[in-house]
Every structure is written in C-alpha cells, then in structure tokens.
FIDRENFI-409174 format. One record per residue (C-alpha): residue number from 1; residue in one letter; z, y, x. Coordinates in steps of 0.02 Angstrom, whole numbers. Each point is the difference from the previous one (the first is absolute). Example, Ala and Ser with C-alpha at 12.3 -4.5 7.8 and 13.67 -1.06 7.14 Angstrom:
NODE lomi dovo     pz     py     px
NODE    1    a    390   -225    615
NODE    2    s    -33    172     69
***
This chain:
NODE lomi dovo     pz     py     px
NODE    1    m      1      0      1
NODE    2    t     40    122    142
NODE    3    i   -170    -34     88
NODE    4    n    -95     14   -161
NODE    5    s     90    156    -47
NODE    6    y    -37     76    175
NODE    7    y   -189    -22    -13
NODE    8    s     -4     46   -183
NODE    9    s    101    154     34
NODE   10    e   -112     49    145
NODE   11    r   -154    -14   -107
NODE   12    l     84     94   -141
NODE   13    l     60    132    123
NODE   14    s   -175     27     59
NODE   15    q    -67     14   -179
NODE   16    n    138    116    -49
NODE   17    y    -30    114    147
NODE   18    n   -184      4    -42
NODE   19    k     37     42   -180
NODE   20    l    131    126     53
NODE   21    l   -120     92    114
NODE   22    s   -137     -6   -129
NODE   23    d    119     75   -130
NODE   24    l     57    133    121
NODE   25    a   -180     46     40
NODE   26    k    -46     14   -184
NODE   27    q    152    105    -44
NODE   28    t    -38    112    148
NODE   29    n   -179     17    -57
NODE   30    i     55     52   -173
NODE   31    r    104    141     75
NODE   32    i   -143     53    116
NODE   33    d   -121     -3   -142
NODE   34    e    118    111    -98
NODE   35    f      3    130    138
NODE   36    l   -194     -8     17
NODE   37    k    -16     19   -188
NODE   38    e    113    152      8
NODE   39    i   -120     81    124
NODE   40    e   -142    -15   -121
NODE   41    k    110     51   -150
NODE   42    i     63    154     90
NODE   43    s   -174     58     47
NODE   44    l    -66    -32   -176
NODE   45    l    147     80    -92
NODE   46    a     10    144    120
NODE   47    s   -185     42    -12
NODE   48    n    -19    -30   -188
NODE   49    g    177     -9    -67
NODE   50    l     49    114   -141
NODE   51    s    153    109     -2
NODE   52    n    128      7   -139
NODE   53    n    -66    159    -77
NODE   54    l   -166    -69    -52
NODE   55    s    -88    121   -123
NODE   56    a   -164     20    -87
NODE   57    t    -75     77    156
NODE   58    h    -10    -67    175
NODE   59    e    111    133     72
NODE   60    g    156    -78     73
NODE   61    s    -54   -175    -40
NODE   62    f    -63    -42    175
NODE   63    p    116     78    130
NODE   64    i    -90    -71    152
NODE   65    q   -169     56    -61
NODE   66    d     68    172    -46
NODE   67    f     65     19    180
NODE   68    l   -166    -52     78
NODE   69    r    -94    124   -115
NODE   70    d    124    143     21
NODE   71    g    122    -23    141
NODE   72    d    124    133    -44
NODE   73    e    187    -17     26
NODE   74    q     37    -56   -178
NODE   75    h   -131   -142      2
NODE   76    e     59    -47    178
NODE   77    i    178    -18    -57
NODE   78    a    -50   -105   -154
NODE   79    a   -114   -114    104
NODE   80    y    136    -18    139
NODE   81    n    135    -45   -130
NODE   82    i   -104   -134    -86
NODE   83    l    -50    -78    166
NODE   84    m    178      2     65
NODE   85    n     58    -87   -160
NODE   86    y   -121   -144     31
NODE   87    i     68    -17    178
NODE   88    m    184      0    -47
NODE   89    m    -30   -143   -123
NODE   90    k    -49   -124    139
NODE   91    d    129      3    145
NODE   92    r    -80    159     74
NODE   93    v   -116    -98    114
NODE   94    f   -156     85    -68
NODE   95    s    -89    157     62
NODE   96    i   -131     85   -106
NODE   97    y   -136    115     69
NODE   98    l   -105    107   -116
NODE   99    y   -163     63     87
NODE  100    n    -81    144    -93
NODE  101    m   -191    -11     -3
NODE  102    n    -11    160   -107
NODE  103    g     34    122    140
NODE  104    g    185     12    -28
NODE  105    q    149    -54    101
NODE  106    d     60   -179     24
NODE  107    l    168    -71    -60
NODE  108    f    105   -123     93
NODE  109    v    154    -89    -69
NODE  110    s    104   -114    116
NODE  111    p    188    -15    -26
NODE  112    n     40    -86    169
NODE  113    q   -135     46    125
NODE  114    p    -54    171     69
NODE  115    i   -179     51    -34
NODE  116    d   -122     37    141
NODE  117    p    -90    160    -62
NODE  118    n   -131     -2    137
NODE  119    f    -75   -168    -55
NODE  120    k   -170     18    -88
NODE  121    v    -39   -147   -110
NODE  122    a   -182     61    -17
NODE  123    n    -28    -57    181
NODE  124    e     51   -178    -37
NODE  125    l   -141   -128     -4
NODE  126    w     71    -93   -152
NODE  127    f     12    165    -94
NODE  128    k   -181     46     35
NODE  129    k    -60   -171    -61
NODE  130    f    106     16   -154
NODE  131    m    -71    168    -43
NODE  132    h   -178    -64     16
NODE  133    a     34   -160    -95
NODE  134    n      0    -16   -192
NODE  135    d    167    -91     -4
NODE  136    r    140     88    -91
NODE  137    t    138    -84    102
NODE  138    i     23    -79    171
NODE  139    t    146    -98     76
NODE  140    l     27     14    187
NODE  141    t     86   -141     89
NODE  142    t    138     27    127
NODE  143    r    -37    148    113
NODE  144    i     85    147     81
NODE  145    d     37    138   -127
NODE  146    e    -64    154     96
NODE  147    q     59    117   -133
NODE  148    l    179    -31     50
NODE  149    q     73     66    164
NODE  150    n     86   -164     35
NODE  151    k   -166    -95    -12
NODE  152    i     73   -147    -94
NODE  153    l    -98   -156    -52
NODE  154    a    -45      9   -184
NODE  155    v   -109    -75   -137
NODE  156    s    -97    135    -97
NODE  157    h    -87     15   -164
NODE  158    a   -125    143    -35
NODE  159    r    -69     58   -167
NODE  160    k   -124    135    -43
NODE  161    i     55    124   -131
NODE  162    h   -133     65   -116
NODE  163    d     15    141   -127
NODE  164    v     33    -78   -171
NODE  165    a   -111    132    -82
NODE  166    s   -149     25    119
NODE  167    g     11   -156    109
NODE  168    k      1    106    157
NODE  169    l     88    -73    155
NODE  170    l    157     97     22
NODE  171    g     91    -93    135
NODE  172    v     60   -164     77
NODE  173    i    176    -69    -22
NODE  174    v     63   -120    132
NODE  175    v    157   -104    -26
NODE  176    s     67    -66    163
NODE  177    i    136   -131     10
NODE  178    d     96    -35    157
NODE  179    i    -33   -178     59
NODE  180    k    187    -15     21
NODE  181    f     10    -26   -186
NODE  182    i    -27   -181     36
NODE  183    e    165     -3     91
NODE  184    i     77     59   -166
NODE  185    v    -83   -141    -87
NODE  186    n     57   -126    134
NODE  187    r    179     61     14
NODE  188    n     62   -160    -91
NODE  189    l    -86   -114    126
NODE  190    q     94    -71    148
NODE  191    e    -31     94    162
NODE  192    g    -93   -151     75
NODE  193    l   -118    -11   -148
NODE  194    r    -39    190     10
NODE  195    s    -73    -22    174
NODE  196    r   -109   -143    -63
NODE  197    f    -68     97   -150
NODE  198    m   -170     85     15
NODE  199    i   -143     63   -106
NODE  200    v   -181    -25     45
NODE  201    d   -153     82    -78
NODE  202    e   -170    -74    -45
NODE  203    d    -65     33    175
NODE  204    d    143   -100     78
NODE  205    k     81    157     65
NODE  206    i    189     19     -5
NODE  207    v     55    127   -133
NODE  208    y    186    -22     29
NODE  209    n    111    -77    132
NODE  210    v    176     36     60
NODE  211    n    -81     40    165
NODE  212    d   -100    163    -30
NODE  213    r   -109    -34    155
NODE  214    l    -76   -153    -87
NODE  215    i    -59    101   -154
NODE  216    g   -188     19      1
NODE  217    t    -30   -146    118
NODE  218    l    -81   -165    -45
NODE  219    f    119   -127    -81
NODE  220    r    -84   -155     74
NODE  221    d      4     67    177
NODE  222    n    183     51      6
NODE  223    v    134    -68   -113
NODE  224    r    -80   -129   -114
NODE  225    p    126   -142     -4
NODE  226    p    -66   -176     30
NODE  227    e     32   -108   -154
NODE  228    s     37   -154    106
NODE  229    v    167     66     61
NODE  230    n     39    121   -144
NODE  231    v     24      1   -186
NODE  232    v   -130    131    -52
NODE  233    v    -20     70   -174
NODE  234    t   -129    128    -54
NODE  235    s     -8    103   -158
NODE  236    p   -137    124    -53
NODE  237    l     38    171    -68
NODE  238    s    -73     50   -171
NODE  239    q    -25    188     36
NODE  240    q    -91    -17    166
NODE  241    k   -100   -132     90
NODE  242    w    149    -32    109
NODE  243    t     93   -163     40
NODE  244    t    184    -17     47
NODE  245    y     55   -129    129
NODE  246    l    173    -69     17
NODE  247    y     47   -146    116
NODE  248    m    146    -93     77
NODE  249    p     -5   -107    159
NODE  250    l     25   -187    -30
NODE  251    d    129      0    141
NODE  252    e    121     95   -105
NODE  253    l    -31   -119   -145
NODE  254    t     26   -151    113
NODE  255    a    165     74     62
NODE  256    d     62     12   -177
NODE  257    g    -57   -181    -30
NODE  258    k    101    -62    151
NODE  259    i    153     92    -61
NODE  260    l    -28    -81   -171
NODE  261    g    -14   -175     79
NODE  262    r    164     17     90
NODE  263    n     83     62   -155
NODE  264    l    -64   -147    -97
NODE  265    v     65   -124    127
NODE  266    t    170     81      3
NODE  267    l      3      4   -188
NODE  268    a    -42   -189     -9
NODE  269    i    145    -43    116
NODE  270    v    123    109    -95
NODE  271    m    -53    -73   -162
NODE  272    f     21   -179     64
NODE  273    l    176     32     67
NODE  274    f     69     85   -154
NODE  275    a    -92    -92   -138
NODE  276    a    147   -104    -55
NODE  277    v    124    148      4
NODE  278    i   -116    111    -98
NODE  279    s    -26   -139   -131
NODE  280    i    185    -18    -32
NODE  281    f     29    186      4
NODE  282    l   -142     36   -123
NODE  283    s     60   -135   -116
NODE  284    h    173     76     -8
NODE  285    v    -59    182    -12
NODE  286    i   -126    -36   -138
NODE  287    t     90   -125   -110
NODE  288    t    174     82     -5
NODE  289    p    -60    168    -73
NODE  290    i   -113    -89   -122
NODE  291    k    147    -99    -67
NODE  292    k    103    158    -19
NODE  293    l   -144     87    -86
NODE  294    l    -19   -146   -124
NODE  295    r    185     13    -36
NODE  296    n    -14    184    -34
NODE  297    i   -148    -29   -119
NODE  298    g    106   -128    -96
NODE  299    l    140    129    -16
NODE  300    v   -115    133    -68
NODE  301    e    -71   -124   -126
NODE  302    k    176    -24    -64
NODE  303    g     31    187     -5
NODE  304    q    133     -8    138
NODE  305    f    -65    153     95
NODE  306    e    169     37     83
NODE  307    q     -2   -164     95
NODE  308    v   -170     25     85
NODE  309    q     27    -10    191
NODE  310    h    -91    101    132
NODE  311    i   -105   -105    120
NODE  312    r     17     66    177
NODE  313    s   -173    -43     70
NODE  314    r   -131    108     87
NODE  315    d   -150   -112    -34
NODE  316    e   -110     -3   -157
NODE  317    i    133    -94    -99
NODE  318    g    124    136     37
NODE  319    h   -124    135    -56
NODE  320    l    -36   -104   -157
NODE  321    s    189    -18    -32
NODE  322    i     25    190     17
NODE  323    r   -138     28   -127
NODE  324    f     73   -132   -116
NODE  325    n    173     77     10
NODE  326    r    -73    170    -40
NODE  327    m    -94    -76   -146
NODE  328    s    155    -85    -65
NODE  329    h    101    163     13
NODE  330    e   -137     94    -90
NODE  331    l     -6   -137   -134
NODE  332    k    189     17    -20
NODE  333    r    -17    187    -23
NODE  334    m   -142    -26   -123
NODE  335    v    106   -124   -102
NODE  336    e    150    120     -4
NODE  337    r   -120    147    -44
NODE  338    m    -78   -100   -142
NODE  339    q    174    -45    -61
NODE  340    q     52    185      2
NODE  341    e   -162     50    -83
NODE  342    e     30   -128   -137
NODE  343    i    175     74    -30
NODE  344    e    -71    177     -4
NODE  345    k   -138    -57   -114
NODE  346    a    125    -76   -120
NODE  347    q    103    161      3
NODE  348    t   -156    105    -32
NODE  349    e    -48   -109   -148
NODE  350    m    176     20    -69
NODE  351    r    -11    188     17
NODE  352    a   -169     -1    -83
NODE  353    l     67    -99   -144
NODE  354    h    142    122    -23
NODE  355    d   -112    153      9
NODE  356    q   -141    -71   -105
NODE  357    i    -39     90   -164
NODE  358    n   -121    -59   -127
NODE  359    p   -154    112     25
NODE  360    h    -62    -19   -177
NODE  361    f    168     55    -72
NODE  362    l      0    148    117
NODE  363    y   -178     47    -46
NODE  364    n     36    -10   -184
NODE  365    t    155    106     18
NODE  366    l    -93    133     97
NODE  367    g   -143     -9   -127
NODE  368    s    129     36   -138
NODE  369    v     69    149     97
NODE  370    k   -179     64     24
NODE  371    w    -35    -21   -185
NODE  372    i    159     93    -50
NODE  373    a    -37    139    125
NODE  374    s   -179     16    -70
NODE  375    m     69     12   -177
NODE  376    q    116    140     56
NODE  377    q   -145     82     99
NODE  378    a     93    -14    166
NODE  379    d   -154      0    104
NODE  380    k     84     -5    169
NODE  381    i    104   -150    -50
NODE  382    v   -161    -86    -60
NODE  383    d    -86     36    165
NODE  384    m    153    -52    101
NODE  385    t     21   -163    -99
NODE  386    d   -182    -42     12
NODE  387    a      3     25    191
NODE  388    l    158   -105     13
NODE  389    i    -82   -143    -98
NODE  390    s   -150      7    114
NODE  391    m    110      0    155
NODE  392    l    102   -148    -63
NODE  393    r   -159    -97    -43
NODE  394    y    -65     36    175
NODE  395    a    160    -47     89
NODE  396    t     24   -165    -99
NODE  397    r   -179    -62     29
NODE  398    s     -3   -168     86
NODE  399    d   -186    -10     45
NODE  400    g     28     16    190
NODE  401    t     66    111    133
NODE  402    l   -156    104     31
NODE  403    v    -71    127   -122
NODE  404    t   -137    130      8
NODE  405    i     33    178     59
NODE  406    r    -59     58   -173
NODE  407    e    139   -105    -85
NODE  408    e    133     60    120
NODE  409    l    -52    184    -27
NODE  410    d      7    -25   -190
NODE  411    n    180    -55     21
NODE  412    i     32    158    100
NODE  413    v    -71    106   -142
NODE  414    n    120    -83   -122
NODE  415    y    146     24    117
NODE  416    v    -38    185     30
NODE  417    t    -20     25   -190
NODE  418    i    181    -61    -19
NODE  419    q     63    109    143
NODE  420    n    -86    157    -64
NODE  421    v     99    -17   -164
NODE  422    r    159      6    108
NODE  423    y    -65    141    113
NODE  424    y    -86    101   -139
NODE  425    g   -176    -32     62
NODE  426    c     28     74    175
NODE  427    i    -78   -148     91
NODE  428    q   -190      5     33
NODE  429    m   -101   -146     66
NODE  430    k   -159     11    103
NODE  431    y   -107   -148     54
NODE  432    e   -120      5    145
NODE  433    i    -81   -172    -14
NODE  434    e   -182    -54     10
NODE  435    e    -55    -92   -156
NODE  436    q    -57   -157     96
NODE  437    r    174    -24     70
NODE  438    m     82     -5   -173
NODE  439    d    -43   -189    -12
NODE  440    y     84    -42    170
NODE  441    r    154   -108    -16
NODE  442    m    180     33     55
NODE  443    p    175    -71    -35
NODE  444    k     70     43   -173
NODE  445    m    138    133    -21
NODE  446    i    -27     79    176
NODE  447    l    -34    181    -48
NODE  448    q    130     25   -141
NODE  449    p    155     -8    116
NODE  450    i    -87    121    123
NODE  451    v    -44    123   -136
NODE  452    e    176    -17    -63
NODE  453    n     70     47    171
NODE  454    a   -120    145     10
NODE  455    i     68     65   -167
NODE  456    f    188    -32     36
NODE  457    h      4     57    182
NODE  458    g   -140    129      1
NODE  459    l    -30     78   -170
NODE  460    a    165    -15    -93
NODE  461    e     73    150     88
NODE  462    l   -163    100      2
NODE  463    e      3    154   -107
NODE  464    d   -192     13    -21
NODE  465    d   -117   -133    -64
NODE  466    g    -13   -154    108
NODE  467    i   -166    -77     54
NODE  468    i    -18   -181     53
NODE  469    t   -167    -46     77
NODE  470    i    -56   -183     20
NODE  471    r   -136    -14    128
NODE  472    i    -88   -167     50
NODE  473    q   -116     -9    152
NODE  474    p    -65   -134    117
NODE  475    k     81    -27    169
NODE  476    g   -110   -121    104
NODE  477    s     -2   -164    -96
NODE  478    d    158     52    -95
NODE  479    m     45    122   -139
NODE  480    l    120    145     17
NODE  481    i     89     65   -157
NODE  482    e     89    169     15
NODE  483    v    123     66   -129
NODE  484    c     33    183     39
NODE  485    d    115    124    -86
NODE  486    n     35    182     24
NODE  487    g    188    -19    -25
NODE  488    v    152     50    102
NODE  489    g    -25   -140    129
NODE  490    m    122   -119     78
NODE  491    d     96     -4    161
NODE  492    d      3   -151    114
NODE  493    h    160    -67    -73
NODE  494    t    -65      4   -177
NODE  495    i   -164    -85     56
NODE  496    q     98   -138     85
NODE  497    t    109    -23   -156
NODE  498    v   -153     -6   -113
NODE  499    m    -91   -129    113
NODE  500    e    156   -114     27
NODE  501    e     87     -1   -171
NODE  502    t    -47   -133   -125
NODE  503    y    -21     43   -183
NODE  504    a    154    -32   -103
NODE  505    a    -50      9   -184
NODE  506    g    126     84   -114
NODE  507    n    110     82    132
NODE  508    g    -52    175    -51
NODE  509    s    -53     43    175
NODE  510    r   -142    118     28
NODE  511    g    -31    -71    177
NODE  512    i   -121   -139    -35
NODE  513    g    -44    -80    171
NODE  514    l   -167    -72     53
NODE  515    h     73   -149     91
NODE  516    n    -56   -125   -133
NODE  517    v   -178     78     -7
NODE  518    q    -16     -8    192
NODE  519    r     62   -180      2
NODE  520    r   -123    -54   -134
NODE  521    i   -149     78     91
NODE  522    q     47    -76    169
NODE  523    l     38   -171    -76
NODE  524    h   -173      4    -84
NODE  525    f   -109     72    136
NODE  526    g     99     -1    165
NODE  527    e    109    114    110
NODE  528    s   -150    117     42
NODE  529    y     -3     66   -178
NODE  530    g    130    100    -99
NODE  531    i     66    174    -39
NODE  532    q     27    152    114
NODE  533    v     82    166    -51
NODE  534    d    -39    168     73
NODE  535    s    101    145    -72
NODE  536    t     26    183     38
NODE  537    i    149     96    -73
NODE  538    g    -67    133   -119
NODE  539    e   -178    -61      5
NODE  540    g     -6   -174    -74
NODE  541    t    -13   -184     36
NODE  542    i   -142   -120     33
NODE  543    f     25   -189    -33
NODE  544    s   -137    -98     91
NODE  545    i    -35   -178    -55
NODE  546    l   -114   -108    110
NODE  547    l    -76   -149    -94
NODE  548    p   -148   -115     36
NODE  549    a   -159     47    -97
NODE  550    i    -20   -142   -125
NODE  551    a   -153     25   -112
NODE  552    n    -53   -114   -139
NODE  553    l    102   -150     56
NODE  554    p     89   -122   -118
NODE  555    d    186     27    -18
NODE  556    t    108   -117    105
NODE  557    h    184    -39     -7
***
C-alpha cells in the first residue's frame, strides 16, 4: 500500500501541479484581459462619452471633443477631470495623452509619472503610419513610453477622435498602461512563479518578463523552457494575440515527491505499531458516548428532562450531544410555554364569557332608543345612536382580522359623529387618500384608538375648532398612515404613557394607551411595523402607522 500510494501520489502530484499552473495562468489572463479591455473602454468613453448634463444640443455632451475644438480653460478643466476620473478607477496605473490635431494644445494626464513636454509624438514612426492608415484604433505592444520623463515600459492603445457632427479628425487619444500592472495581477503568485511567468506576442517576442532586459527579445532564443525538464502550461489571451507561459522545473516536483515518499513510509510504520492501541481507544471513545446519548434520548421520551446528562466529548458524538441537550431544553421550554398559553387561553375565554353581551339584544335596545329619539325629534340622539349601532356592528364582526381602509374610515366617521355630540361639533375631519388605496387592507380597529388619543390629548383642551387629518401614502413597498391633529401636543412623558398603557375598559380614564394596537400590528406583521408618535407642544401631534401594502388579497386569520 505504501509503494502504490507513493507512485500514485507522484502521478497525482504532477497532474495537480499541471492543473494548478493552468488555473493560475487562466486566472492571470482574465485579470490582464480586464486591464487591456479598460484601455479600449477608456479611449472609447473618453473620446465619445457623454457627460451628465446631456441636452438637446451637442454643447457640453462631448467634453473631450469640445476641448479639441476650443481649448479654452473651461473646456480644458472639464476634459482633465473626466480623464482623471477614468484613471483613478483603475489603480492609477494608466496615463492618458490627448494630442490635438485641430491646431490647439495637447492635454496629458498621468497621476504617478512626470510628463516630458519636449517629446513630439508626430515624429514617431508608429504615429505617422497610424495617421496615414484608415484604422480608427491601434494597440502598441510593450515599448518605452517616451512621453514620460522616466521612460517606463508600457502598453498603449491609440484612438482617432472625429467630430460627431462633421466627421472631421480632431485629435488622437493614447491610453498608456505601465507594464508593471502585470505585477499587480501577479501579486498573489509565489515569488518563484513570478519569475517563471512571461507573455509572448504573435511574433514570438517577449511582451513581459520580470527581467526588463528580456522584453522585446525572441522568446525561443532566450528563456523558452524545455518541456522535457519542466511542467509548462500556456494560455492565450482573448484581447490580444498574446500567449502567457508559466512553468515549474521537474526537479522541484521530484523533491516534493521524495518528501512525500518518506512521509508515507513513516506513516506506515507508525500505523503498524499503534493499530491495536488505536482500535481499543476508538472503541471506548465511540461506544461510551453513544450509550450515554441513547440513555438521554430515552429520558426525553419519558419527559424526564431534568435527568438528561451532559456528555463530555469533543468529537462528533459530543457535538451531537450538545445539540441534543439544547433541543431537549428548548423542547422543555416549549412544553412549559404551551402549558402557560393554555392556562392564559382558558382565562381569556372565561373573561370573554363574563363580558359577552348578546349583540341582537343590544342592537334591538339601541334601535328602540333611536325610534324614541326620532319620535321626540331629538336629531342628535338619532345620529349618535345610529353611529353607535354601526360601530358596534363593525366591532363585533367575525369575518376576519383584515378589513379595507374604506371600512375602517367609515368606522372613524361614526366615532367622530358621536364625539362631535360631546364636543358640540368642534371636531373636523380631513382625508388625504387616493381612491385606489381605499380598497387596501389593514387590521380592524387600528385607527379608532389613535383618533381617540388625538381628541383626548390634543383637542379636548383646545379652545378653537380641532382638525384631524388622516393621510395615507406609499413608503417603498409598505403603506404609511398618518393621523395629524392641530391640538395642544404632548410631552415625552405623556407620549410614553400613551404608548405603554393598555386599555382598561370602564375605568373612566381619558388616557387610552396604544400598547394593544402596537402589539396587534407587530404580532400580525412583524417588529419592523408599528406606530410612532411625533408631537410638538402647542403645534399638534402626528401618529405614524407603518403597515405592509396589502391590495386585493383574501382575508387571513
């Protein structure tokens, strides 16, 4: 097994290194292609890109072309800023040269390298050929960038800029990228692999090598690694007709294989000596916790949660035991909570039985009161009784927890009708709601306690007429309901009291809290929804209710 493992591992090691080098070369190529694409993108966007203030005319829409046509200071600043923005987005390894063919001045943007103002690009052979050719763009392989004082090696991309209106040649933009950008791409490679990474063009000339003196020389005559003694992988670039080479000497691979062989022999001897001891130890370690775990499972089945023991083991059985103990504790809490909820439910049902009133009897009684008031021409009592009957019918409906906004607002109209009898018609209601939102759904009996608080805490002590405005507007995918009043306002202590107190029916208190309304909303929709209060003394109060926008959905319990 050791010998077979050695040779199998050696072959696998060779395959893995080959695959590893191939993956590294492909990943590196992707990054290099991205930089080369950026060169073309920058030249295209800079020459034809539109600014943010695009208008019906061409003025201001082409900052680079505006500068080439009229090189005043304002156009120069606009062109410089847009070119510098392109450079800053890509590690600041780019330099951009804008040569004016329209008789104006040139523009050079380079964040890290000083510009050589004495260099004349018109004297360069490649520039002359480019001007006489019909090609719109040209990519120059690695060469010395004469436009910079430091004369660094760079890859350049040139593009002719034509007037969008007349087609006249205005200038040439050259985007130069320092060849050192490949070191940025290769910074994750090991130092040894960096020296064995190179790029070769279609003419077999070296485009990039750690040794700058080899750039431009023939690959086959200098550093081409022989495949007989190296693991060599090649990968073509998609942006240029270039090929990347990455290799590793077989000697280093063999050295790793020898270390692996010695380790395998040592491992075989150690395994042989301790096989019996390990077998006994594993048997004890594995079976003992399993037996304890089975016992704990039996105790949980019987409901004896208190007798569950903790298993002190750091292996998988120990982790499983910890999870099981947590599950049993959670199950115990759930059982206790369910028991408590059953007790509370029974108490609630008892209270409901005590407080239950026959609705038909109450409706008939109120109907008789309304009839008597009508016979005696007591119009206010008729209106008040009619509104109370509608409110009771609305409150005692059992057709679900969600109602339409229209139904909820009808209930508010009835409630305000009753309150206006008490406050001599001093309460005015305003509604700012779009018609299409009237059929949205919301929990029942949400607005009435809020309007009641607005009356008791805001308008009751107001000498003038009080105005309550109900406004509904969208807020993202949710719905925001605002109940605003022009009352006396509330201080922070009153707001806290209103929000924390629960409603106690029949206690005669004017301070009806919104705790129950808040709890209903959050139990129904979640903690992110609910009520907020913003009040200013002497100016009024705004109750804001955030609810999900539910339109034309069936009611759910």
